[in-house]
C-alpha angles and dihedrals in degrees: 000000000000092000090050091052090049090052092048091050092051090053098041114008100180098075133087096228093182092066107019113108099174106058094142101025091047090047095240088132121041127196095268092049090049090053090050090048092051089052091050091046092050093050097041101042098031094234133124117231108214118219091244088062094057097098131125094251090063094049106036095097140016086246093057093045090051091048087053092052092048092049091049092050091057094052 
């Protein structure tokens, strides 16, 4: 989780990722930032994020993003 927070802070430093629950809905992350984030996640965690998983629910908080990563690692 710490590595994910570090990646998020590099992409968008002005957000408290430990408490924010509306990263997409609150427009803290835009589509280009999410695409960059996906690339970083795929490289760092050795997973592939399928297009069907790119939905707001999976990217609205650091917890939900980390849950996605964990789920993809198990597949």
